[in-house]
MIDOSE-1310 file (N, C-alpha, C; in nm, 2 decimals, decimal comma, always signed):
residues 111
mryl	+6,44/+9,18/-2,93/+6,58/+9,18/-3,02/+6,63/+9,10/-2,92; +6,67/+8,96/-3,01/+6,73/+8,82/-2,96/+6,83/+8,85/-2,96; +6,90/+8,85/-2,86/+7,09/+8,84/-2,75/+7,10/+8,65/-2,80; +7,25/+8,64/-2,84/+7,30/+8,53/-2,77/+7,44/+8,51/-2,64
mfvc	+7,33/+8,48/-2,53/+7,45/+8,59/-2,43/+7,51/+8,47/-2,39; +7,69/+8,43/-2,42/+7,76/+8,31/-2,37/+7,82/+8,31/-2,23; +7,84/+8,26/-2,11/+7,87/+8,29/-1,99/+8,04/+8,23/-1,99; +8,17/+8,33/-1,92/+8,29/+8,26/-1,98/+8,29/+8,23/-1,94
gdgt	+8,44/+8,18/-1,88/+8,53/+8,12/-1,80/+8,69/+8,13/-1,75; +8,71/+8,08/-1,69/+8,86/+8,00/-1,72/+8,87/+7,86/-1,73; +8,81/+7,79/-1,70/+8,74/+7,67/-1,73/+8,71/+7,60/-1,58; +8,79/+7,66/-1,46/+8,80/+7,61/-1,30/+8,65/+7,70/-1,26
epdv	+8,63/+7,59/-1,13/+8,50/+7,70/-1,05/+8,50/+7,78/-0,97; +8,46/+7,91/-0,92/+8,43/+7,97/-0,83/+8,49/+7,87/-0,72; +8,50/+7,99/-0,58/+8,51/+7,90/-0,44/+8,41/+7,97/-0,40; +8,32/+8,00/-0,49/+8,17/+8,01/-0,41/+8,05/+7,93/-0,47
dlqa	+7,97/+7,86/-0,46/+7,88/+7,82/-0,54/+7,77/+7,91/-0,54; +7,76/+7,91/-0,70/+7,65/+8,00/-0,78/+7,53/+7,87/-0,83; +7,56/+7,75/-0,77/+7,43/+7,75/-0,84/+7,25/+7,80/-0,82; +7,25/+7,79/-0,67/+7,19/+7,87/-0,60/+7,09/+7,97/-0,69
atra	+7,23/+8,06/-0,65/+7,22/+8,18/-0,73/+7,18/+8,17/-0,90; +7,27/+8,09/-0,97/+7,19/+8,11/-1,11/+7,09/+8,00/-1,11; +7,01/+7,90/-1,08/+6,87/+7,91/-1,08/+6,79/+8,04/-1,05; +6,85/+8,08/-0,95/+6,78/+8,23/-0,93/+6,74/+8,30/-1,05
wvae	+6,82/+8,32/-1,07/+6,84/+8,42/-1,24/+6,79/+8,38/-1,32; +6,80/+8,24/-1,37/+6,70/+8,17/-1,45/+6,54/+8,15/-1,46; +6,50/+8,13/-1,29/+6,39/+8,15/-1,24/+6,30/+8,26/-1,33; +6,42/+8,42/-1,22/+6,37/+8,52/-1,30/+6,33/+8,54/-1,42
mdgr	+6,45/+8,52/-1,52/+6,40/+8,50/-1,66/+6,33/+8,49/-1,72; +6,32/+8,33/-1,69/+6,20/+8,25/-1,74/+6,07/+8,26/-1,69; +6,06/+8,35/-1,61/+5,96/+8,40/-1,54/+5,91/+8,53/-1,62; +5,99/+8,56/-1,66/+5,97/+8,76/-1,72/+5,93/+8,68/-1,86
girk	+5,98/+8,65/-1,90/+5,94/+8,57/-2,07/+6,08/+8,62/-2,15; +6,19/+8,65/-2,07/+6,26/+8,68/-2,15/+6,40/+8,53/-2,21; +6,47/+8,46/-2,08/+6,49/+8,31/-2,12/+6,45/+8,21/-2,21; +6,47/+8,22/-2,33/+6,40/+8,12/-2,46/+6,43/+7,98/-2,40
tgdr	+6,64/+8,00/-2,41/+6,66/+7,88/-2,39/+6,82/+7,87/-2,34; +6,84/+7,77/-2,25/+6,99/+7,79/-2,24/+7,02/+7,67/-2,11; +7,16/+7,64/-2,16/+7,21/+7,56/-2,09/+7,37/+7,54/-2,05; +7,41/+7,47/-1,94/+7,61/+7,47/-1,90/+7,60/+7,37/-2,02
lrpv	+7,73/+7,39/-2,03/+7,79/+7,28/-2,09/+7,92/+7,23/-2,08; +7,94/+7,14/-2,13/+8,08/+7,03/-2,07/+8,19/+7,08/-2,08; +8,29/+7,05/-1,97/+8,40/+7,11/-2,00/+8,47/+7,03/-2,12; +8,60/+7,17/-2,12/+8,66/+7,17/-2,30/+8,71/+7,05/-2,33
adat	+8,81/+6,94/-2,22/+8,82/+6,84/-2,21/+8,74/+6,76/-2,31; +8,59/+6,75/-2,32/+8,45/+6,66/-2,34/+8,48/+6,73/-2,48; +8,48/+6,82/-2,60/+8,49/+6,89/-2,71/+8,55/+6,82/-2,84; +8,44/+6,88/-2,92/+8,55/+6,82/-3,06/+8,52/+6,94/-3,19
tggv	+8,63/+6,97/-3,23/+8,58/+7,02/-3,32/+8,59/+6,95/-3,49; +8,50/+7,03/-3,60/+8,46/+6,92/-3,73/+8,48/+7,01/-3,85; +8,55/+6,98/-3,92/+8,60/+7,07/-4,10/+8,58/+7,00/-4,15; +8,62/+7,07/-4,30/+8,63/+6,92/-4,35/+8,79/+7,08/-4,45
rgge	+8,89/+6,97/-4,49/+8,98/+6,99/-4,59/+9,03/+6,93/-4,66; +9,07/+7,00/-4,78/+9,07/+6,91/-4,89/+8,95/+6,82/-4,92; +8,83/+6,89/-4,89/+8,76/+6,77/-4,91/+8,68/+6,70/-4,88; +8,79/+6,66/-4,75/+8,83/+6,53/-4,63/+8,77/+6,59/-4,48
plvt	+8,68/+6,48/-4,47/+8,63/+6,57/-4,32/+8,72/+6,54/-4,24; +8,79/+6,66/-4,10/+8,86/+6,64/-4,02/+8,82/+6,63/-3,90; +8,81/+6,63/-3,78/+8,81/+6,63/-3,65/+8,86/+6,60/-3,58; +8,88/+6,69/-3,51/+8,98/+6,73/-3,37/+8,93/+6,68/-3,26
dgpf	+9,04/+6,68/-3,15/+8,92/+6,64/-3,01/+8,99/+6,75/-2,96; +8,90/+6,81/-2,86/+8,93/+6,91/-2,80/+8,87/+7,05/-2,89; +8,86/+7,22/-2,84/+8,83/+7,32/-2,92/+8,89/+7,33/-3,00; +8,85/+7,44/-3,09/+8,92/+7,48/-3,23/+9,01/+7,61/-3,20
aegt	+8,95/+7,72/-3,07/+9,06/+7,83/-3,05/+9,11/+7,79/-2,88; +9,20/+7,89/-2,90/+9,32/+7,84/-2,80/+9,37/+7,97/-2,72; +9,33/+7,95/-2,59/+9,27/+8,10/-2,51/+9,24/+8,04/-2,36; +9,28/+8,19/-2,30/+9,24/+8,12/-2,15/+9,04/+8,12/-2,12
evig	+9,04/+8,20/-2,16/+8,91/+8,21/-2,17/+8,82/+8,06/-2,24; +8,73/+8,06/-2,18/+8,58/+7,89/-2,26/+8,50/+7,98/-2,20; +8,40/+7,86/-2,32/+8,27/+7,93/-2,35/+8,18/+7,77/-2,21; +8,17/+7,83/-2,09/+8,06/+7,74/-1,99/+7,96/+7,71/-1,99
gfdl	+7,86/+7,79/-2,06/+7,73/+7,77/-2,07/+7,64/+7,88/-2,21; +7,53/+7,88/-2,22/+7,43/+8,00/-2,27/+7,35/+7,94/-2,29; +7,30/+8,10/-2,32/+7,14/+8,18/-2,30/+7,10/+8,26/-2,43; +6,98/+8,18/-2,50/+6,92/+8,29/-2,60/+6,87/+8,39/-2,51
leca	+6,81/+8,50/-2,48/+6,73/+8,57/-2,43/+6,64/+8,64/-2,59; +6,53/+8,69/-2,46/+6,47/+8,78/-2,58/+6,41/+8,93/-2,53; +6,48/+8,99/-2,56/+6,46/+9,24/-2,49/+6,47/+9,27/-2,57; +6,33/+9,41/-2,52/+6,34/+9,49/-2,56/+6,41/+9,55/-2,60
dlde	+6,57/+9,59/-2,55/+6,66/+9,62/-2,67/+6,77/+9,59/-2,60; +6,89/+9,64/-2,66/+7,02/+9,65/-2,49/+7,08/+9,66/-2,42; +6,97/+9,76/-2,37/+7,01/+9,82/-2,24/+6,95/+9,68/-2,13; +6,81/+9,66/-2,23/+6,77/+9,51/-2,06/+6,82/+9,42/-2,13
alev	+6,89/+9,34/-2,20/+7,01/+9,23/-2,25/+7,10/+9,32/-2,14; +7,13/+9,42/-2,07/+7,28/+9,46/-2,01/+7,18/+9,46/-1,84; +7,09/+9,47/-1,85/+7,06/+9,41/-1,72/+7,05/+9,25/-1,68; +7,00/+9,19/-1,78/+6,96/+9,07/-1,71/+7,13/+9,04/-1,71
vgkh	+7,20/+9,04/-1,88/+7,38/+9,02/-1,78/+7,41/+9,09/-1,66; +7,38/+9,17/-1,66/+7,42/+9,25/-1,47/+7,37/+9,20/-1,38; +7,29/+9,12/-1,38/+7,20/+9,00/-1,27/+7,26/+8,90/-1,27; +7,35/+8,82/-1,35/+7,44/+8,68/-1,34/+7,46/+8,68/-1,29
pwaa	+7,49/+8,54/-1,18/+7,58/+8,54/-1,07/+7,72/+8,53/-1,17; +7,72/+8,46/-1,33/+7,88/+8,41/-1,35/+7,93/+8,59/-1,36; +7,84/+8,69/-1,35/+7,89/+8,83/-1,43/+8,01/+8,85/-1,34; +8,05/+8,84/-1,21/+8,12/+8,91/-1,10/+8,27/+8,81/-1,12
yggi	+8,25/+8,65/-1,19/+8,36/+8,56/-1,20/+8,41/+8,54/-1,31; +8,31/+8,56/-1,43/+8,41/+8,56/-1,54/+8,35/+8,65/-1,60; +8,31/+8,71/-1,73/+8,31/+8,69/-1,86/+8,16/+8,68/-1,93; +8,07/+8,78/-1,95/+7,94/+8,73/-2,05/+7,99/+8,81/-2,13
elrp	+7,95/+8,73/-2,29/+7,93/+8,75/-2,37/+7,75/+8,80/-2,45; +7,77/+8,92/-2,52/+7,60/+8,89/-2,56/+7,62/+8,96/-2,67; +7,60/+8,86/-2,77/+7,54/+8,92/-2,90/+7,43/+8,94/-2,98; +7,38/+9,01/-3,07/+7,26/+9,03/-3,11/+7,27/+8,89/-3,25
vwew	+7,19/+8,79/-3,22/+7,17/+8,77/-3,33/+7,10/+8,84/-3,46; +7,22/+8,77/-3,58/+7,17/+8,85/-3,69/+7,07/+8,74/-3,81; +6,94/+8,80/-3,79/+6,83/+8,73/-3,85/+6,85/+8,70/-4,00; +6,83/+8,52/-4,05/+6,85/+8,53/-4,22/+6,74/+8,63/-4,23
lda	+6,85/+8,64/-4,37/+6,75/+8,76/-4,47/+6,61/+8,67/-4,56; +6,59/+8,59/-4,56/+6,46/+8,54/-4,65/+6,37/+8,54/-4,52; +6,40/+8,52/-4,36/+6,32/+8,48/-4,29/+6,20/+8,56/-4,27
């Protein structure tokens, strides 16, 4: 089963360096064949929201949603089941500093 994992935080960096630990997590999950892709996201200040209103394009600087938590990165996982996906999330270094949302991918009906 595929899951999209959103790495969330309050937009600030924790007072510890998580780069090495995150690289180790990525290497382990890539080695296990679980992580299919993923990356960090640029800061919220670099976001753009698009849509259509009244038939006209609408573009707004910044994120659409207002809140204290922002998505700082994502990973697409291929896991046997929810238990394995939760084990993978629990090993991610950011799990101790922010939230990690895990959402099953809903396959297209015609696929």
